[in-house]
C-alpha positions as a Python dict, from the first residue, in 0.01 Angstrom:
ca = {
    (1, 'M'): (0, 0, 0),
    (2, 'D'): (145, 310, -142),
    (3, 'I'): (331, 519, 76),
    (4, 'I'): (367, 925, 127),
    (5, 'V'): (692, 1020, 236),
    (6, 'K'): (882, 1421, 280),
    (7, 'K'): (929, 1449, -121),
    (8, 'D'): (570, 1400, -149),
    (9, 'I'): (487, 1628, 105),
    (10, 'L'): (752, 1906, 36),
    (11, 'D'): (662, 1893, -335),
    (12, 'E'): (264, 1970, -272),
    (13, 'L'): (382, 2256, -39),
    (14, 'Q'): (593, 2404, -341),
    (15, 'S'): (349, 2296, -599),
    (16, 'Q'): (46, 2476, -427),
    (17, 'G'): (251, 2808, -358),
    (18, 'F'): (219, 2801, -4),
    (19, 'C'): (645, 2774, -24),
    (20, 'H'): (801, 2911, -231),
    (21, 'S'): (1151, 2704, -215),
    (22, 'S'): (1221, 2348, -120),
    (23, 'E'): (1444, 2494, 183),
    (24, 'E'): (1151, 2708, 310),
    (25, 'A'): (897, 2385, 273),
    (26, 'E'): (1159, 2157, 455),
    (27, 'N'): (1188, 2427, 734),
    (28, 'L'): (797, 2475, 759),
    (29, 'L'): (789, 2114, 780),
    (30, 'A'): (1064, 2056, 1029),
    (31, 'S'): (918, 2380, 1279),
    (32, 'V'): (540, 2221, 1271),
    (33, 'K'): (679, 1888, 1386),
    (34, 'N'): (941, 2024, 1646),
    (35, 'N'): (637, 2227, 1815),
    (36, 'I'): (397, 1928, 1798),
    (37, 'A'): (695, 1763, 2012),
    (38, 'E'): (781, 2048, 2211),
    (39, 'G'): (405, 2111, 2260),
    (40, 'I'): (373, 1757, 2423),
    (41, 'L'): (691, 1793, 2630),
    (42, 'K'): (501, 2046, 2838),
    (43, 'N'): (269, 1824, 2879),
    (44, 'K'): (23, 1995, 2644),
    (45, 'S'): (-193, 1835, 2369),
    (46, 'V'): (-159, 1955, 2075),
    (47, 'D'): (-479, 2014, 1810),
    (48, 'I'): (-480, 2028, 1492),
    (49, 'A'): (-838, 2163, 1315),
    (50, 'E'): (-1002, 1939, 1082),
    (51, 'F'): (-733, 1710, 1158),
    (52, 'G'): (-673, 1573, 1516),
    (53, 'C'): (-477, 1623, 1823),
    (54, 'F'): (-150, 1442, 1939),
    (55, 'Y'): (-121, 1427, 2342),
    (56, 'I'): (23, 1164, 2604),
    (57, 'G'): (-159, 999, 2893),
    (58, 'K'): (-472, 869, 2857),
    (59, 'N'): (-645, 1133, 2750),
    (60, 'P'): (-596, 1490, 2582),
    (61, 'S'): (-508, 1772, 2820),
    (62, 'K'): (-728, 2046, 2913),
    (63, 'E'): (-503, 2310, 2800),
    (64, 'P'): (-438, 2263, 2472),
    (65, 'L'): (-176, 2379, 2223),
    (66, 'S'): (-359, 2528, 1961),
    (67, 'M'): (-347, 2574, 1565),
    (68, 'E'): (-302, 2918, 1633),
    (69, 'D'): (-67, 2884, 1844),
    (70, 'L'): (147, 2651, 1606),
    (71, 'I'): (136, 2863, 1331),
    (72, 'D'): (226, 3117, 1521),
    (73, 'N'): (543, 2947, 1631),
    (74, 'V'): (570, 2809, 1248),
    (75, 'V'): (586, 3218, 1186),
    (76, 'S'): (870, 3294, 1430),
    (77, 'D'): (1084, 2983, 1261),
    (78, 'V'): (1071, 3015, 927),
    (79, 'G'): (1009, 3368, 915),
    (80, 'I'): (737, 3412, 704),
    (81, 'T'): (386, 3581, 712),
    (82, 'K'): (84, 3457, 917),
    (83, 'V'): (-125, 3433, 630),
    (84, 'R'): (130, 3217, 440),
    (85, 'A'): (210, 3021, 780),
    (86, 'K'): (-158, 2954, 826),
    (87, 'N'): (-220, 2832, 480),
    (88, 'A'): (79, 2603, 430),
    (89, 'V'): (-7, 2429, 767),
    (90, 'S'): (-362, 2386, 713),
    (91, 'N'): (-248, 2265, 320),
    (92, 'L'): (12, 2048, 470),
    (93, 'F'): (-290, 1825, 706),
    (94, 'H'): (-564, 1839, 453),
    (95, 'F'): (-310, 1610, 212),
    (96, 'V'): (-174, 1432, 457),
    (97, 'K'): (-592, 1342, 590),
    (98, 'D'): (-666, 1334, 137),
    (99, 'C'): (-363, 1060, 105),
    (100, 'I'): (-480, 866, 425),
    (101, 'L'): (-850, 848, 320),
    (102, 'K'): (-714, 725, -21),
    (103, 'G'): (-563, 389, 155),
    (104, 'L'): (-210, 571, 130),
    (105, 'E'): (51, 533, 393),
    (106, 'I'): (211, 883, 577),
    (107, 'Q'): (589, 853, 672),
    (108, 'L'): (704, 1120, 856),
    (109, 'I'): (1133, 1031, 898),
    (110, 'D'): (1197, 1137, 1303),
    (111, 'F'): (837, 1212, 1358),
    (112, 'A'): (568, 920, 1320),
    (113, 'S'): (331, 700, 1003),
    (114, 'F'): (0, 723, 967),
    (115, 'R'): (-226, 453, 784),
    (116, 'L'): (-572, 295, 784),
    (117, 'V'): (-577, -66, 904),
    (118, 'E'): (-879, -327, 908),
    (119, 'K'): (-1028, -413, 1253),
    (120, 'K'): (-1070, -753, 1211),
    (121, 'A'): (-1453, -831, 1317),
    (122, 'Q'): (-1479, -966, 1674),
    (123, 'I'): (-1718, -1102, 1982),
    (124, 'I'): (-1769, -851, 2277),
    (125, 'K'): (-1891, -962, 2564),
    (126, 'N'): (-2077, -693, 2807),
    (127, 'P'): (-1909, -744, 3136),
    (128, 'R'): (-2235, -605, 3340),
    (129, 'T'): (-2518, -833, 3126),
    (130, 'G'): (-2307, -1119, 2968),
    (131, 'R'): (-2447, -1061, 2627),
    (132, 'K'): (-2214, -1089, 2353),
    (133, 'T'): (-2217, -827, 2012),
    (134, 'I'): (-2052, -924, 1699),
    (135, 'V'): (-1857, -608, 1609),
    (136, 'P'): (-1799, -632, 1252),
    (137, 'T'): (-1478, -584, 1035),
    (138, 'R'): (-1408, -170, 994),
    (139, 'K'): (-1191, 44, 877),
    (140, 'V'): (-914, 235, 1231),
    (141, 'L'): (-699, 479, 1173),
    (142, 'K'): (-345, 362, 1321),
    (143, 'F'): (-45, 616, 1436),
    (144, 'Q'): (274, 502, 1484),
    (145, 'P'): (541, 741, 1621),
    (146, 'E'): (891, 739, 1541),
    (147, 'K'): (1164, 611, 1791),
    (148, 'A'): (1316, 986, 1813),
    (149, 'L'): (1022, 1111, 1847),
    (150, 'I'): (912, 923, 2155),
    (151, 'K'): (1269, 940, 2279),
    (152, 'K'): (1251, 1327, 2271),
    (153, 'V'): (906, 1355, 2483),
    (154, 'K'): (976, 1060, 2681),
    (155, 'K'): (653, 888, 2697),
    (156, 'N'): (451, 701, 2417),
    (157, 'V'): (229, 965, 2182),
    (158, 'K'): (-131, 898, 2093),
    (159, 'F'): (-322, 1018, 1784),
    (160, 'E'): (-713, 1108, 1823),
    (161, 'P'): (-877, 1205, 1489),
    (162, 'E'): (-1108, 1520, 1461),
    (163, 'K'): (-1445, 1405, 1499),
    (164, 'V'): (-1554, 1463, 1150),
    (165, 'F'): (-1220, 1285, 1024),
    (166, 'D'): (-1312, 973, 1274),
    (167, 'E'): (-1695, 938, 1133),
    (168, 'Y'): (-1532, 948, 766),
    (169, 'I'): (-1257, 680, 842),
    (170, 'A'): (-1568, 481, 976),
    (171, 'R'): (-1745, 476, 684),
    (172, 'L'): (-1528, 369, 480),
    (173, 'R'): (-1531, 55, 262),
    (174, 'T'): (-1331, -238, 433),
    (175, 'A'): (-1204, -342, 94),
    (176, 'A'): (-1254, -357, -297),
    (177, 'V'): (-1508, -562, -488),
    (178, 'L'): (-1327, -765, -823),
    (179, 'L'): (-1566, -785, -1090),
    (180, 'V'): (-1504, -1075, -1296),
    (181, 'L'): (-1705, -1065, -1631),
    (182, 'P'): (-1634, -1185, -1954),
    (183, 'Q'): (-1624, -931, -2181),
    (184, 'R'): (-1544, -525, -2105),
    (185, 'D'): (-1881, -376, -2262),
    (186, 'F'): (-2105, -66, -2131),
    (187, 'F'): (-2274, -297, -1918),
    (188, 'V'): (-1971, -333, -1731),
    (189, 'K'): (-1849, 15, -1739),
    (190, 'T'): (-2200, 95, -1607),
    (191, 'L'): (-2137, -171, -1321),
    (192, 'E'): (-1808, 40, -1232),
    (193, 'Y'): (-2001, 370, -1218),
    (194, 'H'): (-2223, 270, -967),
    (195, 'F'): (-2017, 47, -763),
    (196, 'D'): (-1744, 349, -743),
    (197, 'K'): (-2040, 654, -681),
    (198, 'A'): (-2146, 391, -376),
    (199, 'G'): (-1788, 433, -269),
    (200, 'W'): (-1644, 54, -384),
    (201, 'K'): (-1323, 59, -528),
    (202, 'T'): (-1377, -150, -810),
    (203, 'Y'): (-1119, -405, -994),
    (204, 'M'): (-1225, -607, -1321),
    (205, 'A'): (-1077, -929, -1427),
    (206, 'Q'): (-1174, -1135, -1774),
    (207, 'T'): (-1017, -1457, -1695),
    (208, 'V'): (-1026, -1683, -1376),
    (209, 'E'): (-603, -1660, -1381),
    (210, 'E'): (-666, -1273, -1364),
    (211, 'A'): (-908, -1298, -1107),
    (212, 'E'): (-682, -1552, -901),
    (213, 'S'): (-391, -1285, -926),
    (214, 'L'): (-592, -1033, -789),
    (215, 'V'): (-717, -1234, -475),
    (216, 'N'): (-366, -1330, -421),
    (217, 'E'): (-253, -975, -371),
    (218, 'G'): (-505, -937, -100),
    (219, 'H'): (-681, -621, -187),
    (220, 'T'): (-1019, -796, -291),
    (221, 'Y'): (-1305, -856, -26),
    (222, 'L'): (-1613, -917, -235),
    (223, 'V'): (-1603, -1111, -578),
    (224, 'I'): (-1874, -1062, -821),
    (225, 'L'): (-1860, -1356, -1039),
    (226, 'D'): (-2015, -1434, -1425),
    (227, 'T'): (-2036, -1800, -1481),
    (228, 'A'): (-2017, -1721, -1870),
    (229, 'I'): (-1634, -1739, -1752),
    (230, 'E'): (-1492, -2030, -1876),
    (231, 'N'): (-1385, -2263, -1561),
    (232, 'H'): (-1545, -2049, -1333),
    (233, 'Q'): (-1557, -2284, -1053),
    (234, 'S'): (-1184, -2320, -1046),
    (235, 'L'): (-1180, -1964, -962),
    (236, 'C'): (-1510, -2053, -672),
    (237, 'E'): (-1283, -2318, -548),
    (238, 'S'): (-944, -2084, -529),
    (239, 'I'): (-1179, -1846, -290),
    (240, 'K'): (-1343, -2087, -100),
    (241, 'C'): (-1157, -2406, -62),
    (242, 'R'): (-836, -2249, 83),
    (243, 'K'): (-788, -2009, 392),
    (244, 'H'): (-702, -1644, 330),
    (245, 'G'): (-698, -1558, 678),
    (246, 'R'): (-1042, -1381, 635),
    (247, 'L'): (-1351, -1467, 440),
    (248, 'I'): (-1397, -1391, 80),
    (249, 'P'): (-1773, -1300, 14),
    (250, 'L'): (-1868, -1448, -327),
    (251, 'I'): (-2203, -1345, -549),
    (252, 'T'): (-2236, -1557, -895),
    (253, 'L'): (-2392, -1454, -1208),
    (254, 'F'): (-2630, -1694, -1391),
    (255, 'P'): (-2768, -1652, -1689),
    (256, 'K'): (-3160, -1652, -1748),
    (257, 'S'): (-3154, -2062, -1857),
    (258, 'A'): (-2947, -2174, -1562),
    (259, 'E'): (-3082, -2453, -1378),
    (260, 'L'): (-2989, -2334, -992),
    (261, 'T'): (-3108, -2643, -851),
    (262, 'Q'): (-2974, -2948, -1086),
    (263, 'P'): (-2596, -2858, -1175),
    (264, 'S'): (-2408, -3076, -1417),
    (265, 'N'): (-2131, -3093, -1219),
    (266, 'V'): (-2023, -3073, -838),
    (267, 'R'): (-2112, -2686, -807),
    (268, 'I'): (-1906, -2496, -512),
    (269, 'C'): (-2200, -2183, -427),
    (270, 'G'): (-2156, -1839, -379),
    (271, 'D'): (-2284, -1678, -110),
    (272, 'E'): (-2566, -1523, -273),
    (273, 'Q'): (-2678, -1659, -635),
    (274, 'I'): (-2800, -1353, -901),
    (275, 'V'): (-3004, -1456, -1232),
    (276, 'Q'): (-2957, -1269, -1512),
    (277, 'P'): (-3113, -1014, -1604),
    (278, 'F'): (-3129, -798, -1297),
    (279, 'E'): (-3115, -455, -1143),
    (280, 'I'): (-2772, -275, -1067),
    (281, 'R'): (-2990, -166, -788),
    (282, 'H'): (-3032, -525, -675),
    (283, 'L'): (-2672, -620, -709),
    (284, 'L'): (-2550, -326, -510),
    (285, 'T'): (-2774, -416, -256),
    (286, 'T'): (-2719, -728, -230),
    (287, 'S'): (-2367, -682, -243),
    (288, 'D'): (-2383, -463, 91),
    (289, 'T'): (-2572, -719, 265),
    (290, 'V'): (-2351, -987, 140),
    (291, 'L'): (-2030, -821, 295),
    (292, 'R'): (-2177, -674, 573),
    (293, 'R'): (-2318, -1069, 685),
    (294, 'S'): (-1915, -1192, 587),
    (295, 'T'): (-1774, -948, 819),
    (296, 'E'): (-1995, -1052, 1111),
    (297, 'E'): (-1954, -1408, 1045),
    (298, 'E'): (-1528, -1368, 1044),
    (299, 'A'): (-1593, -1341, 1424),
    (300, 'I'): (-1770, -1644, 1421),
    (301, 'F'): (-1618, -1921, 1196),
    (302, 'D'): (-1281, -1933, 973),
    (303, 'Q'): (-1420, -2122, 666),
    (304, 'E'): (-1788, -2167, 503),
    (305, 'V'): (-1776, -2426, 191),
    (306, 'L'): (-2136, -2530, 67),
    (307, 'L'): (-2122, -2774, -197),
    (308, 'Q'): (-2407, -2930, -427),
    (309, 'F'): (-2406, -3240, -694),
    (310, 'S'): (-2592, -3531, -809),
    (311, 'S'): (-2563, -3845, -651),
    (312, 'N'): (-2335, -4041, -949),
    (313, 'D'): (-1989, -4165, -870),
    (314, 'E'): (-1818, -3900, -1016),
    (315, 'H'): (-1961, -3626, -854),
    (316, 'I'): (-1925, -3810, -491),
    (317, 'D'): (-1547, -3885, -582),
    (318, 'K'): (-1480, -3464, -666),
    (319, 'A'): (-1670, -3444, -356),
    (320, 'N'): (-1497, -3666, -135),
    (321, 'K'): (-1136, -3516, -300),
    (322, 'L'): (-1296, -3145, -225),
    (323, 'A'): (-1316, -3250, 120),
    (324, 'Q'): (-986, -3413, 187),
    (325, 'K'): (-831, -3058, 20),
    (326, 'L'): (-1067, -2875, 282),
    (327, 'F'): (-962, -3100, 604),
    (328, 'T'): (-570, -3070, 469),
    (329, 'I'): (-612, -2706, 561),
    (330, 'S'): (-852, -2724, 872),
    (331, 'G'): (-554, -2735, 1144),
    (332, 'L'): (-618, -3129, 1185),
    (333, 'S'): (-339, -3403, 1265),
    (334, 'Q'): (-291, -3627, 943),
    (335, 'E'): (-436, -3888, 1160),
    (336, 'E'): (-746, -3708, 1207),
    (337, 'Q'): (-781, -3593, 857),
    (338, 'I'): (-772, -4029, 740),
    (339, 'T'): (-1049, -4041, 996),
    (340, 'M'): (-1274, -3723, 909),
    (341, 'A'): (-1258, -3825, 548),
    (342, 'A'): (-1353, -4155, 613),
    (343, 'A'): (-1655, -4043, 800),
    (344, 'F'): (-1697, -3767, 505),
    (345, 'R'): (-1726, -4001, 274),
    (346, 'E'): (-1987, -4250, 473),
    (347, 'A'): (-2216, -3973, 517),
    (348, 'V'): (-2204, -3893, 159),
    (349, 'G'): (-2199, -4266, 57),
    (350, 'N'): (-2488, -4330, 270),
    (351, 'G'): (-2690, -4027, 139),
    (352, 'A'): (-2699, -4110, -217),
    (353, 'Q'): (-2725, -4502, -151),
    (354, 'H'): (-2985, -4480, 99),
    (355, 'G'): (-3128, -4156, 108),
    (356, 'N'): (-3153, -4098, -270),
    (357, 'K'): (-3207, -4485, -338),
    (358, 'H'): (-2891, -4447, -563),
    (359, 'K'): (-3087, -4212, -810),
    (360, 'T'): (-2835, -4071, -976),
    (361, 'D'): (-2988, -3735, -1129),
    (362, 'A'): (-3109, -3711, -692),
    (363, 'M'): (-2933, -3423, -540),
    (364, 'M'): (-2696, -3373, -267),
    (365, 'E'): (-2563, -3084, -57),
    (366, 'V'): (-2259, -3057, 200),
    (367, 'L'): (-2221, -2781, 413),
    (368, 'Y'): (-1856, -2727, 539),
    (369, 'I'): (-1810, -2511, 829),
    (370, 'L'): (-1453, -2446, 1025),
    (371, 'D'): (-1418, -2255, 1349),
    (372, 'K'): (-1189, -2184, 1572),
    (373, 'K'): (-1241, -2495, 1795),
    (374, 'K'): (-1417, -2777, 1532),
    (375, 'I'): (-1509, -2835, 1188),
    (376, 'T'): (-1882, -2856, 1145),
    (377, 'I'): (-2030, -3096, 749),
    (378, 'V'): (-2402, -3100, 719),
    (379, 'V'): (-2479, -3343, 432),
    (380, 'T'): (-2815, -3324, 256),
    (381, 'D'): (-2975, -3621, 65),
    (382, 'S'): (-3309, -3560, -166),
    (383, 'G'): (-3469, -3867, 52),
    (384, 'P'): (-3772, -3923, 228),
    (385, 'G'): (-3557, -3992, 569),
    (386, 'F'): (-3517, -4306, 766),
    (387, 'D'): (-3616, -4386, 1129),
    (388, 'W'): (-3244, -4299, 1200),
    (389, 'Q'): (-3291, -4348, 1595),
    (390, 'N'): (-3256, -4737, 1550),
    (391, 'Y'): (-2983, -4759, 1352),
    (392, 'L'): (-2771, -4463, 1517),
    (393, 'N'): (-2843, -4669, 1852),
    (394, 'L'): (-2744, -4974, 1650),
    (395, 'G'): (-2389, -4808, 1621),
    (396, 'K'): (-2343, -4764, 1934),
    (397, 'Q'): (-2378, -5043, 2060),
    (398, 'G'): (-2134, -5337, 2124),
    (399, 'D'): (-2220, -5559, 1889),
    (400, 'A'): (-2290, -5341, 1635),
    (401, 'V'): (-2092, -5542, 1354),
    (402, 'G'): (-2280, -5893, 1423),
    (403, 'R'): (-2609, -5673, 1436),
    (404, 'A'): (-2535, -5525, 1076),
    (405, 'R'): (-2447, -5869, 951),
    (406, 'E'): (-2784, -6057, 1016),
    (407, 'R'): (-2969, -5736, 916),
    (408, 'F'): (-2774, -5735, 601),
    (409, 'Q'): (-2858, -6119, 502),
    (410, 'E'): (-3173, -6000, 566),
    (411, 'G'): (-3154, -5736, 270),
    (412, 'K'): (-3228, -5491, 570),
    (413, 'L'): (-2953, -5166, 600),
    (414, 'G'): (-2650, -5254, 845),
    (415, 'G'): (-2637, -4970, 1027),
    (416, 'L'): (-2182, -5022, 944),
    (417, 'G'): (-2195, -4692, 839),
    (418, 'I'): (-2314, -4468, 1129),
    (419, 'M'): (-2077, -4745, 1389),
    (420, 'L'): (-1779, -4569, 1148),
    (421, 'M'): (-1841, -4241, 1167),
    (422, 'L'): (-1911, -4247, 1516),
    (423, 'K'): (-1558, -4401, 1583),
    (424, 'C'): (-1425, -4093, 1346),
    (425, 'V'): (-1567, -3831, 1472),
    (426, 'D'): (-1722, -3654, 1815),
    (427, 'K'): (-2063, -3658, 1704),
    (428, 'V'): (-2333, -3756, 1449),
    (429, 'E'): (-2676, -3636, 1459),
    (430, 'Y'): (-2943, -3631, 1213),
    (431, 'N'): (-3262, -3404, 1206),
    (432, 'D'): (-3625, -3551, 1305),
    (433, 'K'): (-3696, -3641, 957),
    (434, 'G'): (-3354, -3820, 881),
    (435, 'N'): (-3252, -3668, 558),
    (436, 'V'): (-3015, -3478, 692),
    (437, 'L'): (-2660, -3595, 862),
    (438, 'T'): (-2426, -3332, 1080),
    (439, 'L'): (-2131, -3439, 1193),
    (440, 'T'): (-1912, -3254, 1430),
    (441, 'K'): (-1543, -3261, 1518),
    (442, 'H'): (-1338, -3086, 1760),
    (443, 'L'): (-1006, -2967, 1696),
    (444, 'N'): (-720, -3037, 1910),
    (445, 'K'): (-946, -3207, 2145),
    (446, 'S'): (-613, -3362, 2319),
    (447, 'S'): (-548, -3046, 2440),
}
């Protein structure tokens, strides 16, 4: 984040002609800071028109130091006309406000700093009704008084943005969009124009390496990825299969000829998939929807990964390796990672063998969700399902190994896989049909 300091403000006052010298600009700024502190010291709040209110205590005082009073004091301190003082003070706070809205931090030595921060999505419980509401991620203004100001007024100083200013902050995008497209042509420039017009800050990358660098800098909250980019799945893995401290929604763009239901390799899916050609309005609407949904989901879980792949050995092996990578960063102990990986291999292996009947082109889907308390894995195969209740009961029985051996000799399913999964995770569930298996593993269960 770029920082605006005292020199930048003094230069602004001079360049606009409100102060005739650097000394005059410095005296004016010092007068403004001092009079705000003096007003607060007298238990008065200080109202700055179109900017906000400085105060102490729970709420601003009923008899504040007005903008007019502040300007009169500046006239007396600096020795300039009231017209010049009014224009200079107004311009000072307009400049500060504009810088804040552009995402810049304001640092005023011995006074305070202002900057926009992101308030994470959270779940709020109504104490009266008990109902829970998700408050999405949003921008808020962080005001931090300097120690010198606190020492002078002998209390902690607060700041409340003026209503219109506060509403404008609330409407700000929580972040930027990263367009990862193979070339910067007229279409890309058109996309950038429409995203800028809609209030997005846009970044552009033409390679996976450029995109990963921008994502790692922490400025990107939505990625739009053209799958024509070489090695695009590497970027999908980078975004989805590691924890960034926040969810990064991903929209993938596919050519018209793409076979979305039959990927040629293991596919790490985006949150939304759009087939080209498409209307820009549709992309903008989808981006809004995905980002809003993602900010709400942040209050519920930390990571979500969706894999799609066919039932051949190579794809299954790659899916197992991706799962192991996810378990490594999940918060599980090393021993729990091993048992979780074993359960995952069994779940996928059973789906490929018994659900998809060893058909190497039959599809499988794995949904991985990590929240603060548990890991949830949902494995879906393309098969007709089976009488899972019988095998689940078999897996829970003490003589499961013997029974499974007998059934194997009869040429039937043994149930050993289910028994292993039951020992490795906390819950094993099937849907009614029997082609969707859900594994649940609690984190820090011993604590």
